[in-house]
C-alpha positions as CSV (number, residue, x, y, z in Angstrom):
1,X,-28.8,-11.9,-22.8
2,X,-27.9,-9.8,-25.5
3,X,-27.5,-6.1,-24.0
4,X,-27.7,-2.6,-25.6
5,X,-24.1,-1.5,-24.5
6,X,-22.4,-4.5,-27.0
7,X,-23.3,-2.9,-30.0
8,X,-24.1,1.7,-29.3
9,X,-26.4,2.8,-32.1
10,X,-24.4,5.9,-31.9
11,X,-22.1,7.6,-34.0
12,X,-19.1,6.5,-33.8
13,X,-16.8,9.5,-35.1
14,X,-15.4,11.0,-32.4
15,X,-16.8,8.6,-30.4
16,X,-12.7,6.3,-30.1
17,X,-9.5,7.0,-28.6
18,X,-6.8,4.3,-30.6
19,X,-4.3,2.8,-27.6
20,X,-0.6,1.2,-28.0
21,X,-1.7,-1.9,-27.0
22,X,-5.5,-2.3,-26.9
23,X,-6.5,-0.7,-30.4
24,X,-9.4,1.0,-30.2
25,X,-10.8,1.9,-27.4
26,X,-15.1,3.1,-27.7
27,X,-15.5,5.9,-25.3
28,X,-19.6,5.4,-25.9
29,X,-22.2,5.1,-23.1
30,X,-23.9,1.8,-22.2
31,X,-26.7,3.6,-20.9
32,X,-27.7,7.5,-22.8
33,X,-30.2,8.1,-19.5
34,X,-26.7,6.9,-18.0
35,X,-24.0,9.6,-16.8
36,X,-21.2,10.4,-20.1
37,X,-18.3,8.6,-19.7
38,X,-17.2,11.1,-22.6
39,X,-18.0,14.3,-19.0
40,X,-16.4,12.2,-16.7
41,X,-12.8,12.0,-19.1
42,X,-13.3,15.9,-19.4
43,X,-13.3,16.3,-15.3
44,X,-10.3,17.6,-14.0
45,X,-10.3,14.6,-11.2
46,X,-9.4,12.6,-14.7
47,X,-6.9,15.4,-16.2
48,X,-4.8,15.3,-13.3
49,X,-4.3,11.5,-14.0
50,X,-2.8,12.8,-18.0
51,X,0.2,14.2,-16.1
52,X,1.4,11.4,-13.4
53,X,2.9,8.9,-14.7
54,X,1.7,5.4,-14.2
55,X,5.2,4.4,-13.8
56,X,7.1,6.7,-11.1
57,X,11.1,7.1,-12.1
58,X,10.4,3.9,-14.0
59,X,11.0,5.7,-17.2
60,X,14.7,6.1,-15.9
61,X,15.4,2.9,-16.5
62,X,12.9,2.6,-19.1
63,X,12.8,5.3,-21.4
64,X,9.8,4.5,-22.8
65,X,7.6,3.6,-19.3
66,X,6.6,7.4,-19.6
67,X,2.7,6.3,-19.9
68,X,-0.1,8.5,-17.5
69,X,-2.3,6.9,-15.1
70,X,-4.7,8.7,-17.5
71,X,-3.8,6.2,-20.6
72,X,-4.5,3.8,-17.2
73,X,-7.7,4.7,-17.0
74,X,-8.2,4.6,-19.6
75,X,-7.2,0.9,-20.5
76,X,-9.3,-1.0,-17.5
77,X,-12.1,1.3,-18.3
78,X,-11.4,-0.4,-21.9
79,X,-10.6,-4.0,-19.8
80,X,-14.0,-3.8,-18.7
81,X,-16.9,-3.2,-21.4
82,X,-14.6,-6.2,-22.3
83,X,-15.2,-8.1,-19.4
84,X,-19.1,-6.8,-19.2
85,X,-19.7,-7.7,-22.5
86,X,-17.9,-11.3,-22.3
87,X,-20.0,-11.9,-18.5
88,X,-23.0,-11.3,-21.0
89,X,-22.2,-14.2,-22.4
90,X,-20.6,-16.6,-20.2
91,X,-22.5,-15.4,-17.0
92,X,-25.7,-13.6,-17.8
93,X,-27.3,-14.8,-14.2
94,X,-24.9,-12.7,-12.1
95,X,-25.3,-9.5,-14.1
96,X,-28.7,-9.2,-13.4
97,X,-29.0,-10.5,-10.0
98,X,-26.5,-7.7,-9.4
99,X,-28.7,-5.1,-10.4
100,X,-32.0,-6.6,-8.0
101,X,-29.5,-5.6,-5.5
102,X,-27.9,-1.8,-7.2
103,X,-31.5,-1.2,-6.5
104,X,-30.9,-0.8,-3.0
105,X,-28.8,1.6,-3.1
106,X,-29.4,5.4,-2.3
107,X,-29.7,7.7,-4.9
108,X,-30.2,7.9,-9.2
109,X,-31.8,3.7,-9.4
110,X,-30.0,1.5,-11.6
111,X,-32.3,-1.1,-13.1
112,X,-31.0,-2.8,-16.1
113,X,-27.3,-4.5,-16.7
114,X,-27.2,-1.9,-19.2
115,X,-27.2,0.9,-16.4
116,X,-25.2,-1.5,-13.9
117,X,-22.3,-1.7,-16.7
118,X,-22.3,1.8,-16.9
119,X,-21.4,2.2,-13.4
120,X,-18.4,0.0,-13.5
121,X,-16.9,1.3,-16.5
122,X,-17.3,4.4,-14.5
123,X,-16.0,2.9,-11.4
124,X,-12.9,1.6,-14.0
125,X,-12.2,5.2,-15.2
126,X,-12.5,6.8,-11.1
127,X,-10.2,3.9,-9.3
128,X,-7.1,5.6,-10.1
129,X,-7.8,9.1,-9.2
130,X,-6.8,8.9,-6.3
131,X,-3.8,8.5,-6.8
132,X,-0.3,10.6,-5.5
133,X,2.4,11.3,-7.9
134,X,5.4,9.3,-7.6
135,X,3.1,7.2,-5.1
136,X,5.3,4.3,-3.8
137,X,7.1,7.2,-2.8
138,X,4.6,9.6,-1.9
139,X,2.0,7.3,-0.3
140,X,4.0,6.4,2.6
141,X,5.2,10.2,3.4
142,X,1.5,11.2,3.3
143,X,-2.0,11.0,4.3
144,X,-5.2,12.3,3.3
145,X,-6.5,15.2,6.5
146,X,-8.8,14.1,8.4
147,X,-11.3,16.4,7.6
148,X,-11.6,15.0,4.0
149,X,-12.3,11.6,6.1
150,X,-14.7,13.6,7.8
151,X,-16.1,14.2,4.5
152,X,-16.2,11.7,3.0
153,X,-17.3,9.6,5.4
154,X,-20.6,12.0,5.7
155,X,-21.3,11.9,2.2
156,X,-21.2,8.0,1.9
157,X,-22.6,7.6,5.7
158,X,-20.3,5.5,7.3
159,X,-16.3,5.4,8.8
160,X,-13.6,5.0,6.6
161,X,-10.8,3.5,9.2
162,X,-9.7,0.7,7.1
163,X,-9.4,2.5,3.8
164,X,-6.1,3.1,2.4
165,X,-5.7,6.7,1.4
166,X,-6.5,6.6,-2.6
167,X,-9.5,5.3,-1.4
168,X,-10.5,8.1,0.9
169,X,-8.9,10.5,-2.0
170,X,-11.1,8.8,-4.2
171,X,-14.4,9.3,-2.8
172,X,-14.0,13.0,-1.8
173,X,-12.9,13.2,-5.7
174,X,-16.5,11.5,-7.3
175,X,-18.1,13.7,-4.4
176,X,-16.3,16.6,-5.0
177,X,-16.9,17.0,-8.9
178,X,-19.7,18.8,-10.0
179,X,-20.6,17.3,-13.2
180,X,-21.0,13.2,-10.9
181,X,-23.1,15.7,-8.8
182,X,-26.0,17.1,-11.4
183,X,-25.6,13.7,-13.2
184,X,-27.8,10.6,-12.7
185,X,-24.5,8.4,-11.8
186,X,-25.9,6.3,-8.3
187,X,-22.3,7.9,-6.5
188,X,-22.8,5.4,-3.5
189,X,-23.0,2.6,-5.8
190,X,-19.8,4.0,-8.1
191,X,-17.8,4.4,-4.5
192,X,-18.6,0.8,-3.2
193,X,-18.1,-0.4,-6.9
194,X,-14.7,1.2,-6.6
195,X,-13.6,0.2,-2.5
196,X,-16.1,-2.1,-1.5
197,X,-16.7,-0.9,1.9
198,X,-19.1,1.6,1.3
199,X,-22.2,0.5,4.4
200,X,-25.0,0.2,2.2
201,X,-27.8,-2.1,4.4
202,X,-26.5,-5.9,3.3
203,X,-23.8,-8.8,2.1
204,X,-25.2,-8.1,-1.4
205,X,-23.3,-11.4,-2.4
206,X,-23.7,-10.7,-6.5
207,X,-22.4,-7.3,-6.5
208,X,-19.4,-8.0,-4.5
209,X,-18.6,-11.0,-6.8
210,X,-18.8,-8.8,-9.4
211,X,-17.0,-6.5,-7.4
212,X,-13.7,-8.5,-7.8
213,X,-13.8,-7.6,-11.7
214,X,-12.4,-4.2,-10.5
215,X,-10.3,-5.4,-7.8
216,X,-9.1,-9.1,-7.6
217,X,-6.8,-11.4,-9.0
218,X,-7.2,-10.7,-12.8
219,X,-9.2,-8.1,-12.5
220,X,-9.5,-4.8,-15.6
221,X,-6.9,-2.5,-14.3
222,X,-4.2,-5.6,-13.5
223,X,-5.1,-6.7,-17.2
224,X,-4.6,-3.5,-18.1
225,X,-1.3,-2.3,-16.1
226,X,0.3,-5.6,-17.0
227,X,0.2,-5.5,-20.5
228,X,0.7,-1.3,-20.5
229,X,3.9,-1.6,-18.5
230,X,4.9,-4.7,-20.2
231,X,4.8,-3.3,-23.5
232,X,6.6,-0.1,-23.0
233,X,9.2,-2.1,-20.4
234,X,9.9,-5.8,-21.0
235,X,8.7,-5.8,-24.9
236,X,5.3,-6.8,-26.6
237,X,4.0,-9.3,-24.6
238,X,0.3,-9.2,-26.8
239,X,-2.8,-8.5,-24.8
240,X,-5.4,-9.8,-22.5
241,X,-7.5,-10.5,-25.0
242,X,-6.4,-14.3,-24.1
243,X,-7.0,-13.6,-20.5
244,X,-10.8,-11.9,-21.2
245,X,-12.0,-14.6,-23.8
246,X,-11.4,-17.9,-21.8
247,X,-13.3,-15.4,-18.8
248,X,-16.7,-17.8,-17.1
249,X,-17.2,-15.6,-14.4
250,X,-16.6,-14.1,-11.4
251,X,-18.1,-15.6,-7.8
252,X,-17.2,-15.2,-4.0
253,X,-14.0,-17.2,-4.3
254,X,-13.0,-15.6,-7.6
255,X,-12.4,-15.9,-10.9
256,X,-13.0,-18.5,-13.5
257,X,-11.5,-18.9,-16.5
258,X,-12.7,-21.5,-19.6
259,X,-8.1,-22.3,-20.1
260,X,-5.7,-22.4,-18.0
261,X,-2.8,-21.0,-20.3
262,X,-2.9,-17.3,-20.9
263,X,-4.4,-16.3,-17.3
264,X,-1.2,-18.7,-16.5
265,X,1.1,-16.3,-18.5
266,X,-0.5,-12.7,-17.6
267,X,0.6,-14.0,-14.2
268,X,4.0,-14.9,-15.4
269,X,4.0,-11.5,-16.7
270,X,2.8,-9.4,-13.5
271,X,6.0,-11.1,-11.9
272,X,8.6,-10.0,-14.5
273,X,7.5,-6.9,-14.3
274,X,7.5,-6.8,-9.9
275,X,11.4,-8.3,-10.2
276,X,12.2,-6.5,-13.3
277,X,10.9,-2.6,-13.5
278,X,9.2,-1.9,-9.9
279,X,11.6,-3.3,-8.7
280,X,14.8,-2.1,-10.6
281,X,17.5,-0.6,-8.6
282,X,17.5,2.7,-10.7
283,X,13.5,3.2,-10.1
284,X,14.1,1.9,-6.3
285,X,16.4,4.7,-6.0
286,X,14.7,7.2,-6.7
287,X,12.0,6.4,-5.2
288,X,14.6,6.6,-1.8
289,X,16.1,9.4,-2.6
290,X,11.9,11.0,-2.0
291,X,10.9,9.6,1.0
292,X,14.1,10.4,2.7
293,X,13.4,13.9,1.2
294,X,9.9,14.0,2.1
295,X,10.7,12.4,6.0
296,X,12.6,15.5,6.3
297,X,10.8,17.6,5.0
298,X,7.9,16.6,7.1
299,X,10.1,17.9,9.9
300,X,11.0,21.6,8.4
301,X,7.6,23.9,8.1
302,X,9.0,26.7,6.2
303,X,10.2,23.2,2.8
304,X,6.9,21.7,4.1
305,X,4.3,25.0,3.2
306,X,6.4,25.4,-0.3
307,X,6.7,22.0,-1.7
308,X,2.8,20.8,0.0
309,X,1.2,23.4,1.1
310,X,-1.8,23.4,3.2
311,X,-0.6,20.1,3.9
312,X,3.2,20.2,5.4
313,X,2.5,18.0,8.1
314,X,1.7,15.2,5.6
315,X,-2.1,15.6,6.1
316,X,-3.9,16.6,2.7
317,X,-6.3,19.0,2.3
318,X,-8.1,18.1,-1.2
319,X,-7.2,21.5,-2.5
320,X,-3.3,19.9,-1.4
321,X,-4.0,16.5,-3.2
322,X,-6.0,18.2,-6.7
323,X,-3.0,20.5,-6.7
324,X,0.3,17.7,-6.7
325,X,1.0,15.7,-9.8
326,X,4.7,15.2,-11.3
327,X,4.8,18.5,-12.9
328,X,3.7,20.5,-9.6
329,X,5.8,18.2,-7.3
330,X,9.3,19.1,-9.9
331,X,8.8,22.9,-9.4
332,X,8.0,22.6,-5.8
333,X,11.3,21.1,-5.3
334,X,13.1,23.1,-7.6
335,X,11.6,25.7,-5.7
336,X,12.3,24.5,-2.3
337,X,16.3,23.9,-3.8
338,X,16.0,27.6,-4.4
339,X,14.9,28.7,-0.8
340,X,16.7,29.3,1.8
341,X,14.3,26.8,3.2
342,X,16.7,23.8,1.8
343,X,19.5,25.5,4.7
344,X,17.3,23.9,7.6
345,X,17.1,21.0,6.2
346,X,20.1,17.9,7.1
347,X,22.3,17.3,5.3
348,X,20.7,13.7,3.3
349,X,17.7,15.6,2.3
350,X,20.0,18.1,0.8
351,X,21.8,15.1,-0.8
352,X,18.1,13.3,-2.2
353,X,16.9,16.4,-3.2
354,X,20.0,17.6,-5.3
355,X,19.9,13.9,-7.1
356,X,16.2,14.3,-7.8
357,X,16.7,18.0,-9.9
358,X,19.7,16.2,-11.1
359,X,22.3,17.6,-9.9
360,X,24.1,14.7,-8.1
361,X,26.7,13.2,-8.5
362,X,27.3,9.6,-10.1
363,X,26.3,6.4,-8.1
364,X,27.1,2.7,-8.5
365,X,24.5,-0.1,-6.3
366,X,25.9,-3.0,-4.6
367,X,23.6,-5.6,-2.7
368,X,25.1,-6.7,0.4
369,X,23.9,-9.6,2.2
370,X,22.4,-10.5,5.6
371,X,24.0,-10.8,8.6
372,X,22.9,-13.2,11.8
373,X,21.6,-11.8,14.0
374,X,24.4,-12.9,16.7
375,X,27.1,-11.0,14.3
376,X,25.5,-8.2,14.4
377,X,25.4,-8.6,17.9
378,X,29.2,-8.2,18.3
379,X,30.3,-5.6,15.8
380,X,32.6,-3.6,18.0
381,X,32.2,-0.2,16.6
382,X,29.2,2.1,15.4
383,X,29.0,2.5,11.7
384,X,28.0,6.3,11.0
385,X,26.9,6.5,7.3
386,X,28.2,9.3,5.3
387,X,25.0,11.6,3.8
388,X,26.0,10.5,0.5
389,X,25.1,6.9,1.1
390,X,21.9,5.6,-0.5
391,X,20.2,1.6,1.3
392,X,17.1,0.3,0.2
393,X,16.3,-1.8,2.6
394,X,13.2,-2.9,1.1
395,X,11.1,-2.8,4.7
396,X,8.4,-1.4,2.4
397,X,8.0,-5.0,1.0
398,X,6.1,-8.2,3.0
399,X,8.4,-11.5,2.0
400,X,6.8,-14.4,1.5
401,X,4.4,-13.3,-0.8
402,X,2.6,-15.5,-3.3
403,X,1.9,-14.2,-7.3
404,X,-1.2,-15.2,-6.4
405,X,-4.0,-16.5,-3.6
406,X,-3.7,-19.9,-3.9
407,X,-7.5,-20.9,-5.1
408,X,-8.8,-17.7,-6.1
409,X,-8.4,-18.9,-9.8
410,X,-9.9,-21.9,-11.0
411,X,-10.4,-23.8,-14.3
412,X,-14.0,-25.4,-15.4
413,X,-12.9,-27.4,-18.3
414,X,-14.7,-30.7,-19.5
415,X,-11.1,-32.5,-19.2
416,X,-11.3,-32.1,-15.4
417,X,-14.7,-32.9,-15.2
418,X,-14.2,-35.5,-13.3
419,X,-11.6,-34.1,-10.4
420,X,-14.9,-32.6,-9.3
421,X,-15.5,-29.7,-12.5
422,X,-13.5,-26.7,-11.0
423,X,-9.8,-26.9,-10.4
424,X,-7.4,-24.4,-8.9
425,X,-5.3,-22.8,-11.4
426,X,-2.0,-24.1,-9.2
427,X,-3.5,-27.7,-10.0
428,X,-3.5,-27.2,-14.2
429,X,-0.8,-25.0,-15.2
430,X,2.1,-27.1,-15.2
431,X,5.0,-25.8,-15.2
432,X,3.9,-23.0,-13.4
433,X,2.4,-24.7,-11.2
434,X,5.2,-25.0,-9.1
435,X,5.4,-20.9,-8.7
436,X,2.0,-20.6,-7.5
437,X,1.6,-23.0,-5.0
438,X,5.6,-22.3,-3.2
439,X,5.9,-18.4,-1.5
440,X,7.8,-16.2,-3.2
441,X,10.0,-13.3,-3.8
442,X,10.0,-9.9,-6.1
443,X,13.3,-9.1,-4.9
444,X,16.7,-9.4,-7.1
445,X,17.9,-10.9,-3.2
446,X,15.4,-11.3,-0.7
447,X,16.8,-10.5,3.0
448,X,19.8,-8.6,1.5
449,X,20.1,-4.3,1.6
450,X,20.7,-3.0,-1.5
451,X,23.8,0.5,-1.2
452,X,24.2,2.7,-3.9
453,X,27.8,4.3,-3.1
454,X,28.4,7.5,-4.9
455,X,31.3,6.7,-7.6
456,X,33.2,9.7,-6.3
457,X,33.6,8.0,-2.7
458,X,37.8,8.5,-1.4
459,X,39.3,5.0,-1.1
460,X,39.0,5.8,2.8
461,X,35.1,6.4,2.8
462,X,35.2,2.8,1.0
463,X,37.5,1.5,3.2
464,X,35.1,2.9,6.5
465,X,32.0,0.9,3.9
466,X,33.8,-2.2,3.3
467,X,34.7,-2.5,7.3
468,X,31.4,-2.0,8.2
469,X,30.0,-4.8,5.9
470,X,32.7,-7.0,7.1
471,X,32.0,-6.5,10.8
472,X,28.4,-6.6,10.8
473,X,27.8,-2.8,11.7
474,X,26.4,-1.4,8.8
475,X,22.9,-2.7,8.8
476,X,21.8,-1.9,12.4
477,X,23.3,2.0,10.9
478,X,21.2,1.2,8.6
479,X,18.4,0.5,9.9
480,X,18.2,3.2,12.4
481,X,18.6,6.0,9.7
482,X,15.8,3.6,7.1
483,X,13.1,5.8,5.2
484,X,10.5,3.2,4.1
485,X,10.5,2.1,8.6
486,X,9.9,2.1,11.0
487,X,6.4,2.4,10.5
488,X,4.7,4.8,7.2
489,X,2.7,6.8,9.1
490,X,2.7,9.1,12.5
491,X,4.8,7.1,15.5
492,X,2.5,9.6,17.9
493,X,-1.2,10.8,17.7
494,X,-2.2,12.1,20.2
495,X,-2.3,14.9,19.4
496,X,-5.2,14.4,17.2
497,X,-9.0,14.0,17.1
498,X,-8.6,9.7,17.6
499,X,-10.1,7.6,19.6
500,X,-9.2,7.5,23.9
501,X,-6.9,5.4,25.4
502,X,-3.2,6.5,24.6
503,X,-1.8,3.4,23.9
504,X,2.6,2.4,24.1
505,X,3.6,0.2,22.2
506,X,6.1,-1.2,24.0
507,X,8.7,-3.4,21.4
508,X,12.2,-4.4,20.5
509,X,14.2,-2.9,18.0
510,X,14.5,-6.0,16.1
511,X,11.1,-6.3,15.1
512,X,10.5,-2.6,14.1
513,X,8.9,-4.2,10.6
514,X,5.7,-6.0,12.5
515,X,5.6,-2.7,15.3
516,X,5.5,-0.7,11.7
517,X,2.2,-3.5,9.7
518,X,0.4,-3.3,13.6
519,X,0.5,0.5,14.1
520,X,-0.9,1.0,10.0
521,X,-3.7,-1.1,11.6
522,X,-3.7,1.7,14.6
523,X,-3.9,5.2,12.6
524,X,-6.2,3.4,10.0
525,X,-9.2,3.3,13.3
526,X,-7.8,6.4,14.2
527,X,-6.5,4.7,17.3
528,X,-4.1,7.7,19.6
529,X,-1.1,5.3,20.3
530,X,2.5,6.1,20.5
531,X,6.1,4.8,20.0
532,X,9.6,5.7,20.7
533,X,11.5,5.0,17.1
534,X,15.3,6.4,18.2
535,X,17.1,5.3,21.8
536,X,17.0,9.1,22.1
537,X,13.9,10.3,21.7
538,X,12.8,12.9,24.4
539,X,14.4,16.3,24.6
540,X,16.5,16.3,27.3
541,X,16.5,13.3,28.6
542,X,18.2,10.0,29.4
543,X,16.6,7.1,27.4
544,X,15.5,4.8,30.2
545,X,13.7,8.5,31.8
546,X,12.1,8.5,28.4
547,X,10.5,4.5,28.6
548,X,9.7,5.4,31.8
549,X,7.8,8.1,31.4
550,X,6.3,6.4,28.0
551,X,4.6,3.5,30.0
552,X,4.1,6.3,33.1
553,X,1.5,8.2,30.8
554,X,0.0,5.7,28.7
555,X,-3.9,4.2,29.1
556,X,-2.9,1.5,27.3
557,X,0.3,-0.8,26.6
558,X,0.7,-3.0,23.8
559,X,3.5,-5.4,24.2
560,X,5.5,-7.5,21.4
561,X,6.5,-10.1,22.5
562,X,9.6,-11.9,20.1
563,X,12.3,-13.8,21.2
564,X,14.2,-10.4,20.5
565,X,12.3,-7.9,23.6
566,X,13.0,-11.6,25.8
567,X,16.2,-11.5,25.0
568,X,17.0,-7.7,25.6
569,X,15.2,-8.2,28.7
570,X,17.5,-10.7,30.1
571,X,21.0,-9.7,28.4
572,X,19.7,-6.4,29.4
573,X,18.6,-5.9,32.6
574,X,18.5,-2.1,33.5
575,X,17.8,-1.4,30.0
576,X,14.9,0.6,28.0
577,X,13.0,-2.9,28.1
578,X,13.6,-3.7,31.3
579,X,12.1,-0.5,32.4
580,X,9.5,-0.3,30.3
581,X,8.2,-3.7,32.1
582,X,9.0,-2.4,36.2
583,X,7.0,0.1,35.1
584,X,4.5,-1.3,34.1
585,X,4.3,-3.9,36.5
586,X,4.4,-0.9,39.2
587,X,0.5,0.6,37.5
588,X,0.0,-3.2,37.2
589,X,-0.5,-3.6,40.9
590,X,-3.1,-0.1,41.3
591,X,-5.1,-2.0,38.9
592,X,-4.9,1.5,36.3
593,X,-2.8,-0.1,33.3
594,X,-4.6,-2.7,30.5
595,X,-1.7,-4.0,29.0
596,X,-2.3,-6.7,25.5
597,X,0.5,-8.7,24.2
598,X,1.0,-9.7,20.7
599,X,3.9,-11.8,19.2
600,X,5.7,-11.5,16.6
601,X,7.1,-15.2,17.3
602,X,5.6,-18.5,17.8
603,X,5.1,-19.5,21.9
604,X,8.8,-21.7,22.2
605,X,10.5,-18.2,21.4
606,X,8.8,-16.5,24.0
607,X,8.1,-19.1,26.7
608,X,10.5,-17.0,28.8
609,X,8.6,-13.9,28.1
610,X,9.0,-11.4,32.0
611,X,5.5,-12.7,32.6
612,X,6.5,-13.2,36.4
613,X,8.2,-9.4,36.0
614,X,4.6,-7.8,34.7
615,X,3.8,-9.0,38.7
616,X,1.5,-12.2,36.5
617,X,1.2,-15.2,37.9
618,X,1.9,-17.2,33.9
619,X,2.8,-16.4,30.0
620,X,-0.4,-13.2,28.9
621,X,-2.2,-15.2,25.7
622,X,-0.7,-13.6,23.2
623,X,-2.2,-15.0,20.2
624,X,-1.0,-16.0,16.2
625,X,3.0,-15.5,15.1
626,X,2.7,-12.1,13.3
627,X,5.7,-11.7,11.5
628,X,5.4,-13.8,7.7
629,X,1.5,-13.5,8.9
630,X,-0.9,-11.9,6.1
631,X,-2.1,-8.5,6.4
632,X,-6.1,-10.3,7.6
633,X,-4.5,-11.5,10.2
634,X,-2.3,-8.9,11.4
635,X,-5.9,-6.6,11.5
636,X,-8.1,-9.4,13.4
637,X,-4.9,-9.3,16.0
638,X,-4.8,-5.8,16.3
639,X,-8.8,-5.3,16.8
640,X,-8.8,-8.0,19.3
641,X,-6.2,-5.8,21.1
642,X,-8.6,-2.8,21.2
643,X,-11.7,-4.8,22.0
644,X,-9.5,-6.1,25.0
645,X,-8.3,-2.7,26.4
646,X,-11.9,-1.1,25.2
647,X,-13.6,-3.1,28.0
648,X,-10.8,-3.1,30.6
649,X,-11.8,0.5,30.2
């Protein structure tokens, strides 16, 4: 099926730009009666991306890696145009079927393939407008204020509880933009293409399949940033042309190619970028510094107002979000350094600020291997890291990733016709097959901690550090101070307008990574919860009394059962977990406390769970072990737990 967007009839003068990765990028519209690409490009929400580097601090290690998210947005749009051109030849039925579904979205009607392609191009162009500057770091502590979510929910006619912060800001920008509001753009369709989760009254299987060209294993976003990042860091790795030329279609399972070679090489390049660029020590060091600083800034209102204006608590209004970019954030950090508010920051945060502003000392990095839990528990002395020692636990990285989800990329080639027609990529890509079938880690040293030590550290300081490493006390010390954990969101949402009841989370400190993932789901679902993150949390009281009061004040309790939890109860009969368990028992006797259990470990590891101490006749159902579970199982587990809690009201 031929389509107008393949051969635009507009004058080509001043309608293209030249890109280092893709060459000429066509800026002409595929549908003249739709929203103009050129005008969207000139909008403030897209222009802001000029002032945000795609790779953040990576240019400290790779000097050429200073390319912007604006260039990436243009590249993603270009790749999307190429994908649509390819699909018009290999899967015209998919585009036509998607049009028949798109007409049901409220707004200007999308009734032709050209109009749908125009919306796909705009969605590709806008898919990054919700990004924060230095997002690997800022995204851990900053989020959309409730009023921003309510604004978006009012516009789309549905909830945003499962949305990422990036998606919330992206759709807020889309609906606030003056031109997009007045242009013939179906903003609900554009929002669906960007987020995939706007309720519009139907399953729309063809649109959802086509959405994988925007958010999938081989989508326009990845096909641009992988080759763009590789070009500016690892050196020339080609372009996505070969991948696109072998593309056949997208469907409910993923994407189908005619040749395994190009897409396998694309995945290999992506894996190399994760290890050598995104997780390079120099890049991670500065991200750790920024997270460390911002977490402290959020505890100091004066400092918070200097850096984040009205988002000083970490909840950004749309105005505060729009004002944040690389340039403004760096300028505000300089203002903070020159202000009296800097004196209110703790020493580690002040040191992080100095280094970020180029005023710190030189650092070396060292990998520290993991210790057994027994060695950590046997450590006789407590190590207190000096304020100029930084570390990366990689708590924000889930171990045992695969390069991609098996089965989502398939190959349909004549030579495979006797194998069923479509063959999963992992079964037909030769030397790459083993990599795609096995869990992998992008980390240089999985399970280890990366230490950043000042070169000027005195001999006695190095001696104390070396002793802490050998004795096993280092790991416990850094986990307590870990800027990447234990949770990315608020540890207490009882003062927000979230849904009752207030859920207290009882857990062992060793399971903080699992707890972080559970709590993130609760936050996205706008549920009231709270947890004790530090042994002496609670002003003027003991840890034990804080634990007792936490259960007494709870509207419900979620226990994260694990071997660590069981052992802490057994080995510390007067410890905090024991106090929490016995307080739960007393309230259960009164019949006014819903208690649900989720498990980090397999059943055999928690069979000695203290259910008798809770006054229960048997071990409660705890579901699937969650320690290494994928995000969808974490989401399902929390939803089931919330259903139990809500039914018991």
